[in-house]
C-alpha positions, 0 to 999 in steps of 0.5 A: 500500500502506498504510504501517502494513501495510508497516511491519508486514510489515517488522517481522514479517520481521525478527522471523522472521529473528532468532527464535533464534541459529543458527535461521533463521525461525520453526518453527510449533509442532506442524507441519513448517512454517517461516516466514522472510524477509529484506530488503535496504535502501538509503539515498540522500540524493539520491534522492526516496525516500531509504529504499528496500527493494530486496528484501523477501521472505517464505519458507515451507517445509515437509515431510511424509514424501517431500514438501518445499515451498518458496515465496519471494515478494518485493517489489522496489524498495519505498519507505516510502510503499508504492510500487514504482518510484514506482507504487502497484501493488507489484511482487510476484515469485515467486522460487521456488514448488516442490514436491519428491517423493523417489522413492527414496533416490537420486531426486528430482522437483521441480515448480514454479519453482525455481533452475535446476540450473546453475552454482555460485552459482545453487544458493545458497539466497538469491541476494542477493549483490552482483556480484563477480569470482567472480559477475560480472554477465554470468554471469547473462545466459548461462542462465536463472537460474530454471526453471518446469517439472520437474527430475529429479535422480539421486544416483549417490553422496554426491559425484556427481549428475546432473539433467535440466530441462524447461520448455515453458510461460511463466515464473511470474514476469517480472522485469527484467534476467533471462532469462525463458523459455517453453522450457528443456531442460538437463542437469547433472552435479555431481562431486567428485574428491579435493578438487575439486568441479566441474559440467558443464551444457549446455542450450537455451532460448527466451525470451518474444520467441522468441529461442533460444540454446544454452549449455555451462558448466563450473565448479569 
């Protein structure tokens, strides 16, 4: 990748993120489209590539009547020389590419690649948090963080909802250190009782290498 092009992308992403205080991204005038991004950079004097962009992402979202759209495209492990993992071919990951359709005030249908409706941290808008005691690394190896398929969500009321997830096709993105699946079925229930919020999830999946597993999760 050309260094000037790389620096231009970084500059544009930074400007889009810092458009206005309290407003994320840039709203394109006379449209419902918003463009933004984020970057995660590290410096190590002992490393061959001292400056390394661990994540450099571009987000585009929009809505029209009952439709909502969101895409999150990410470049990973990128050096200032435009190489990814010391290779000239850059790793481009499709983190999210989803289309939502509001069937009614209580029902929503979601298509594409999206964060699996499982657990607590997996529902955060951007998963760039470091591993902590509340988000241990091993949790991400219990279930697929992302699903390429369809999600049906039903809002029982303002505090309770349930969802069904179904996937029977290859994942749009193949990343290291995550579970890449070609089949995934899941059910989740999110509830609130007094001041306690909790969620129950159960499902089964099959990885690209034909490994199969079932899981049950309870979080609050």
